[in-house]
MITIPA-26115 format. One line per field, with one value per residue (C-alpha): residue number from 1; residue in three letters; x, y, z. Coordinates in pm, whole numbers. Example, Ala and Ser with C-alpha at 12.3 -4.5 7.8 and 13.67 -1.06 7.14 Angstrom:
<atoms>
num	1_2
residuo	ALA_SER
east	1230_1367
north	-450_-106
up	780_714
</atoms>
This chain:
<atoms>
num	1_2_3_4_5_6_7_8_9_10_11_12_13_14_15_16_17_18_19_20_21_22_23_24_25_26_27_28_29_30_31_32_33_34_35_36_37_38_39_40_41_42_43_44_45_46_47_48_49_50_51_52_53_54_55_56_57_58_59_60_61_62_63_64_65_66_67_68_69_70_71_72_73_74_75_76_77_78_79_80_81_82_83_84_85_86_87_88_89_90_91_92_93_94_95_96_97_98_99_100_101_102_103_104_105_106_107_108_109_110_111_112_113_114_115_116_117_118_119_120_121_122_123_124_125_126_127_128_129_130_131_132_133_134_135_136_137_138_139_140_141_142_143_144_145_146_147_148_149_150_151_152_153_154_155_156_157_158_159_160_161_162_163_164_165_166_167_168_169_170_171_172_173_174_175_176_177_178_179_180_181_182_183_184_185_186_187_188_189_190_191_192_193_194_195_196_197_198_199_200_201_202_203_204_205_206_207_208_209_210_211_212_213_214_215
residuo	MET_ALA_LEU_ARG_LEU_SER_ARG_ILE_ASP_ASP_LEU_THR_ARG_SER_ASP_HIS_THR_PHE_ILE_GLU_THR_ASP_ASP_GLU_CYS_LEU_TYR_LEU_GLY_GLU_TYR_ASN_ALA_ARG_LYS_GLY_TYR_GLN_PHE_SER_ALA_THR_ASN_ASN_LEU_ILE_PHE_ASN_LEU_LYS_LYS_PRO_MET_ASP_ARG_ARG_GLY_GLN_PRO_GLY_TRP_PRO_TYR_LYS_ARG_ARG_ALA_ILE_GLU_SER_ALA_GLY_ARG_GLU_MET_ARG_GLN_ALA_LEU_ASP_SER_LEU_ASN_GLU_LYS_TRP_LEU_SER_ILE_ALA_THR_LEU_VAL_PRO_MET_PRO_PRO_SER_LYS_VAL_LYS_THR_ASP_PRO_MET_TYR_ASP_ASP_ARG_LEU_ILE_GLN_MET_LEU_GLN_VAL_LEU_GLY_THR_GLY_ILE_THR_VAL_ASP_VAL_ARG_GLU_LEU_LEU_VAL_GLN_ARG_GLU_SER_THR_ASP_ALA_ALA_HIS_THR_THR_GLU_LEU_ARG_PRO_ARG_ILE_TYR_GLU_LEU_LEU_GLU_ASN_TYR_THR_VAL_ASP_GLU_ALA_LEU_VAL_ASP_PRO_PRO_PRO_ARG_VAL_ILE_GLY_LEU_VAL_ASP_ASP_VAL_LEU_THR_THR_GLY_ALA_HIS_PHE_LYS_ALA_ALA_LYS_SER_LEU_LEU_SER_ALA_ARG_PHE_PRO_GLY_ILE_LYS_ILE_TYR_GLY_LEU_PHE_VAL_ALA_ARG_ARG_VAL_PRO_ASP_SER_THR_ASP_ILE_ASN_ASP_PHE
east	-1958_-2163_-2232_-2046_-1739_-1526_-1240_-905_-895_-735_-844_-742_-445_-184_-255_-103_238_274_-69_-95_-340_-361_-428_-768_-834_-1157_-1226_-1525_-1442_-1203_-934_-833_-487_-331_-703_-874_-1098_-1413_-1335_-1519_-1701_-1407_-1135_-1299_-1365_-963_-854_-1051_-962_-577_-563_-258_-308_-125_-437_-606_-860_-820_-1129_-1240_-1117_-1430_-1420_-1210_-1442_-1708_-1499_-1417_-1733_-1881_-1586_-1670_-2083_-1986_-1769_-1985_-2258_-2088_-1951_-2288_-2438_-2169_-2157_-2358_-2176_-1794_-1788_-1883_-1618_-1301_-1014_-961_-688_-590_-280_0_-5_296_385_423_201_422_481_273_175_37_-332_-526_-784_-831_-899_-1161_-1307_-1346_-1488_-1763_-1802_-1861_-2122_-2384_-2243_-1929_-1635_-1285_-1052_-680_-365_-199_86_314_539_887_993_781_828_705_330_311_122_373_668_807_997_776_937_1010_852_1151_1242_831_865_1176_961_708_638_342_216_232_44_-287_-220_-496_-716_-571_-755_-986_-965_-832_-938_-625_-798_-632_-766_-622_-422_-170_97_26_367_248_-49_208_464_178_24_356_441_53_78_402_268_-66_-8_-293_-521_-674_-596_-822_-720_-1032_-946_-1200_-1045_-860_-585_-637_-300_-326_-33_260_493_816_825_568_907
north	5163_4968_5145_4907_4829_4479_4353_4274_3893_3594_3561_3956_4031_3822_4154_4365_4273_4441_4380_4119_3945_4142_4442_4551_4717_4803_4990_5043_5000_4821_4996_4826_4928_4991_5068_5371_5593_5483_5106_5161_5361_5325_5393_5703_5825_5764_5900_6210_6247_6220_6508_6686_7020_7189_7108_7363_7580_7326_7148_6851_7028_6977_6644_6655_6830_6595_6280_6418_6502_6129_5968_6167_6078_5708_5673_5779_5602_5282_5345_5424_5114_4913_5112_5394_5469_5418_5755_5890_5748_5744_5971_5970_6035_6119_6006_6252_6318_6317_6671_6912_7189_7430_7260_7420_7052_6982_6819_6811_6628_6354_6634_6772_6457_6368_6700_6618_6309_6495_6745_6742_6559_6573_6413_6383_6443_6483_6556_6355_6231_6517_6443_6623_6642_6613_6289_6150_6031_5631_5602_5841_5657_5268_5288_5188_5356_5105_5093_5211_5530_5593_5598_5824_6101_6067_6226_6284_6627_6647_6915_6718_6407_6507_6409_6077_5860_5562_5436_5537_5518_5594_5734_5667_5695_5362_5072_4938_4747_4833_5032_5367_5216_4969_5279_5536_5222_5161_5521_5582_5220_5346_5677_5530_5171_4927_5188_4964_5059_5064_5119_5304_5296_5433_5162_4900_4815_4481_4439_4260_4085_4044_4366_4305_4648_4552_4335
up	374_632_993_1190_1321_1241_1447_1318_1380_1294_916_882_1114_864_633_914_1002_1327_1463_1765_1910_2224_1994_1948_1663_1479_1174_954_577_342_150_-157_-197_-533_-650_-787_-607_-796_-685_-356_-141_104_-160_-266_111_204_-161_-46_337_210_-19_63_138_-127_-344_-155_-362_-670_-840_-598_-307_-101_-129_155_383_312_355_655_792_673_811_1174_1162_1039_1333_1570_1457_1478_1778_1942_1757_1941_2289_2316_2655_2571_2391_2771_2924_2651_2574_2174_2099_1696_1553_1460_1074_917_908_1250_1293_1156_794_548_452_796_779_1095_902_1199_1438_1200_1166_1581_1619_1373_1561_1905_1796_2001_2306_2540_2391_2546_2247_2326_2090_2337_2101_1957_1661_1719_1328_979_760_467_455_429_174_-39_-22_-22_288_594_915_1186_1471_1682_1462_1533_1901_1854_1668_1876_2259_2489_2552_2951_2921_2826_3063_3342_3440_3312_3090_3163_2853_2474_2152_1908_1617_1242_881_772_925_698_845_1231_1292_1389_1582_1739_1840_1976_2207_2325_2462_2563_2781_2954_3040_3130_3265_3300_3067_2772_2438_2164_1775_1553_1203_883_718_720_390_228_-4_-339_-254_2_6_77_287_487_682
</atoms>
Protein backbone atom coordinates (compact mmCIF):
# COMPACT_ATOMS: atom_id res chain seq x y z
CA MET A 1 0.00 0.00 0.00
CA ALA A 2 1.23 3.47 -0.87
CA LEU A 3 1.62 5.66 2.20
CA ARG A 4 -0.52 8.43 0.78
CA LEU A 5 -4.20 9.22 0.77
CA SER A 6 -6.17 9.31 -2.47
CA ARG A 7 -9.48 11.13 -2.84
CA ILE A 8 -12.71 9.74 -4.16
CA ASP A 9 -13.16 11.73 -7.35
CA ASP A 10 -15.19 11.80 -10.55
CA LEU A 11 -13.49 8.61 -11.76
CA THR A 12 -14.13 6.55 -8.63
CA ARG A 13 -17.32 8.04 -7.17
CA SER A 14 -19.62 5.80 -9.23
CA ASP A 15 -18.19 2.76 -7.40
CA HIS A 16 -19.74 4.08 -4.17
CA THR A 17 -23.47 4.51 -4.64
CA PHE A 18 -24.24 7.06 -1.92
CA ILE A 19 -21.12 9.23 -2.12
CA GLU A 20 -21.80 12.67 -3.60
CA THR A 21 -19.61 15.45 -4.94
CA ASP A 22 -19.61 17.34 -1.64
CA ASP A 23 -18.36 14.31 0.32
CA GLU A 24 -14.64 14.39 1.15
CA CYS A 25 -13.52 10.77 1.32
CA LEU A 26 -9.88 9.68 1.36
CA TYR A 27 -8.42 6.19 1.32
CA LEU A 28 -5.08 4.39 1.48
CA GLY A 29 -5.53 1.38 -0.79
CA GLU A 30 -7.95 -0.50 -3.01
CA TYR A 31 -9.68 -3.66 -1.86
CA ASN A 32 -10.84 -5.83 -4.75
CA ALA A 33 -14.22 -7.36 -4.11
CA ARG A 34 -14.65 -11.12 -4.45
CA LYS A 35 -10.90 -11.69 -4.58
CA GLY A 36 -8.91 -13.63 -2.03
CA TYR A 37 -6.45 -12.36 0.54
CA GLN A 38 -3.58 -13.27 -1.76
CA PHE A 39 -4.76 -10.94 -4.51
CA SER A 40 -2.98 -7.86 -3.13
CA ALA A 41 -1.36 -6.39 -0.03
CA THR A 42 -4.51 -4.37 0.61
CA ASN A 43 -6.75 -7.42 0.30
CA ASN A 44 -4.51 -9.25 2.76
CA LEU A 45 -4.66 -6.35 5.20
CA ILE A 46 -8.46 -6.06 5.04
CA PHE A 47 -9.03 -9.80 5.37
CA ASN A 48 -6.94 -9.82 8.55
CA LEU A 49 -8.51 -6.65 9.95
CA LYS A 50 -11.95 -8.19 9.59
CA LYS A 51 -11.19 -11.54 11.19
CA PRO A 52 -14.24 -12.16 13.40
CA MET A 53 -13.87 -12.33 17.14
CA ASP A 54 -14.86 -16.00 17.30
CA ARG A 55 -11.53 -16.76 15.58
CA ARG A 56 -9.62 -15.61 18.66
CA GLY A 57 -7.09 -18.22 19.74
CA GLN A 58 -7.11 -20.03 16.40
CA PRO A 59 -4.16 -20.21 13.99
CA GLY A 60 -3.83 -16.93 12.12
CA TRP A 61 -5.35 -14.80 14.90
CA PRO A 62 -2.07 -12.86 15.51
CA TYR A 63 -2.36 -11.55 11.94
CA LYS A 64 -5.35 -9.46 13.04
CA ARG A 65 -3.27 -7.52 15.56
CA ARG A 66 -0.50 -7.08 12.99
CA ALA A 67 -3.03 -5.72 10.50
CA ILE A 68 -4.38 -3.28 13.10
CA GLU A 69 -0.88 -2.02 13.84
CA SER A 70 0.01 -1.76 10.16
CA ALA A 71 -3.18 0.15 9.31
CA GLY A 72 -2.63 2.56 12.21
CA ARG A 73 0.95 3.30 11.26
CA GLU A 74 0.18 3.74 7.59
CA MET A 75 -2.78 6.04 8.21
CA ARG A 76 -0.64 8.16 10.54
CA GLN A 77 2.16 8.47 7.98
CA ALA A 78 -0.28 9.29 5.18
CA LEU A 79 -2.04 11.98 7.21
CA ASP A 80 1.28 13.51 8.27
CA SER A 81 2.40 13.56 4.64
CA LEU A 82 -0.81 15.26 3.57
CA ASN A 83 -0.83 17.83 6.40
CA GLU A 84 1.44 17.38 9.39
CA LYS A 85 -0.69 19.73 11.56
CA TRP A 86 -4.12 18.26 10.78
CA LEU A 87 -4.05 15.64 13.55
CA SER A 88 -3.41 18.36 16.14
CA ILE A 89 -6.81 19.96 15.45
CA ALA A 90 -8.94 17.04 14.28
CA THR A 91 -11.32 14.82 16.21
CA LEU A 92 -11.13 11.25 14.96
CA VAL A 93 -14.39 9.35 15.24
CA PRO A 94 -14.39 5.59 14.59
CA MET A 95 -17.42 4.22 12.81
CA PRO A 96 -19.41 2.00 15.19
CA PRO A 97 -18.83 -1.72 14.56
CA SER A 98 -21.77 -3.91 13.66
CA LYS A 99 -22.01 -5.30 17.19
CA VAL A 100 -22.67 -3.35 20.40
CA LYS A 101 -20.15 -3.53 23.24
CA THR A 102 -22.13 -6.09 25.20
CA ASP A 103 -22.16 -8.49 22.25
CA PRO A 104 -19.53 -11.26 22.40
CA MET A 105 -18.70 -10.53 18.74
CA TYR A 106 -17.97 -6.84 19.44
CA ASP A 107 -14.80 -5.85 17.58
CA ASP A 108 -12.94 -2.68 18.58
CA ARG A 109 -10.36 -2.91 15.76
CA LEU A 110 -10.85 0.72 14.74
CA ILE A 111 -10.27 1.98 18.28
CA GLN A 112 -7.10 -0.11 18.46
CA MET A 113 -6.01 1.21 15.06
CA LEU A 114 -6.46 4.80 16.21
CA GLN A 115 -4.51 4.09 19.39
CA VAL A 116 -1.62 2.95 17.19
CA LEU A 117 -2.06 6.02 14.98
CA GLY A 118 -1.74 8.31 18.01
CA THR A 119 1.41 6.72 19.42
CA GLY A 120 3.73 9.44 20.72
CA ILE A 121 1.39 12.35 20.04
CA THR A 122 -1.84 13.77 21.42
CA VAL A 123 -4.78 12.82 19.22
CA ASP A 124 -8.43 13.55 19.99
CA VAL A 125 -10.17 10.19 19.50
CA ARG A 126 -13.82 10.05 20.54
CA GLU A 127 -16.46 7.38 20.14
CA LEU A 128 -19.06 10.04 19.41
CA LEU A 129 -21.25 7.61 17.48
CA VAL A 130 -22.97 4.76 19.28
CA GLN A 131 -25.00 1.96 17.73
CA ARG A 132 -28.17 1.09 19.63
CA GLU A 133 -28.48 -2.55 18.53
CA SER A 134 -26.22 -5.16 16.96
CA THR A 135 -26.62 -5.78 13.22
CA ASP A 136 -25.15 -8.14 10.66
CA ALA A 137 -21.71 -7.05 9.47
CA ALA A 138 -22.05 -5.49 6.01
CA HIS A 139 -19.40 -7.75 4.49
CA THR A 140 -21.23 -10.90 5.65
CA THR A 141 -24.63 -10.18 4.09
CA GLU A 142 -26.04 -9.29 0.69
CA LEU A 143 -28.75 -7.13 2.33
CA ARG A 144 -27.31 -3.63 2.44
CA PRO A 145 -28.89 -1.35 5.07
CA ARG A 146 -30.61 1.82 3.95
CA ILE A 147 -29.30 5.15 5.20
CA TYR A 148 -32.50 5.84 7.16
CA GLU A 149 -32.19 2.42 8.86
CA LEU A 150 -28.63 3.22 9.90
CA LEU A 151 -29.70 6.63 11.19
CA GLU A 152 -32.39 5.04 13.34
CA ASN A 153 -29.76 2.81 14.92
CA TYR A 154 -27.12 5.51 15.53
CA THR A 155 -27.01 8.06 18.31
CA VAL A 156 -24.49 10.65 19.52
CA ASP A 157 -22.86 10.11 22.91
CA GLU A 158 -23.66 13.44 24.54
CA ALA A 159 -21.11 12.78 27.29
CA LEU A 160 -18.34 13.25 24.71
CA VAL A 161 -19.48 16.33 22.77
CA ASP A 162 -17.41 18.88 24.73
CA PRO A 163 -15.28 20.55 23.66
CA PRO A 164 -16.99 20.82 20.26
CA PRO A 165 -14.85 19.39 17.46
CA ARG A 166 -13.21 21.80 15.01
CA VAL A 167 -12.96 19.24 12.21
CA ILE A 168 -13.96 15.57 12.19
CA GLY A 169 -12.35 12.57 10.55
CA LEU A 170 -14.80 9.65 10.34
CA VAL A 171 -12.60 6.55 10.29
CA ASP A 172 -13.56 3.18 8.83
CA ASP A 173 -11.76 0.24 7.30
CA VAL A 174 -13.53 -0.13 3.92
CA LEU A 175 -15.66 2.28 1.89
CA THR A 176 -18.27 0.23 0.03
CA THR A 177 -21.57 1.89 -0.95
CA GLY A 178 -20.96 4.81 1.41
CA ALA A 179 -24.25 4.33 3.29
CA HIS A 180 -22.63 4.10 6.72
CA PHE A 181 -20.50 7.17 6.07
CA LYS A 182 -23.49 9.19 4.86
CA ALA A 183 -25.61 8.22 7.86
CA ALA A 184 -22.81 9.07 10.29
CA LYS A 185 -22.01 12.34 8.51
CA SER A 186 -25.68 13.34 8.55
CA LEU A 187 -26.01 12.74 12.28
CA LEU A 188 -22.77 14.52 13.19
CA SER A 189 -23.50 17.44 10.84
CA ALA A 190 -26.84 17.96 12.58
CA ARG A 191 -25.18 17.87 16.00
CA PHE A 192 -22.22 20.06 15.02
CA PRO A 193 -23.49 22.43 12.30
CA GLY A 194 -20.86 23.87 9.98
CA ILE A 195 -18.14 21.42 10.99
CA LYS A 196 -16.10 19.96 8.13
CA ILE A 197 -16.31 16.16 8.09
CA TYR A 198 -13.92 13.90 6.21
CA GLY A 199 -14.16 10.18 5.60
CA LEU A 200 -10.86 8.37 6.23
CA PHE A 201 -10.70 4.78 5.00
CA VAL A 202 -8.02 2.11 5.02
CA ALA A 203 -9.34 1.03 1.62
CA ARG A 204 -12.09 1.59 -0.88
CA ARG A 205 -13.86 -1.37 -2.38
CA VAL A 206 -13.37 -1.84 -6.12
CA PRO A 207 -16.36 -3.87 -7.33
CA ASP A 208 -15.89 -6.50 -10.03
CA SER A 209 -19.22 -5.59 -11.50
CA THR A 210 -22.40 -3.72 -10.62
CA ASP A 211 -24.18 -5.36 -7.71
CA ILE A 212 -27.98 -4.91 -7.63
CA ASN A 213 -27.80 -4.78 -3.79
CA ASP A 214 -25.94 -1.47 -4.03
CA PHE A 215 -29.04 0.32 -5.33
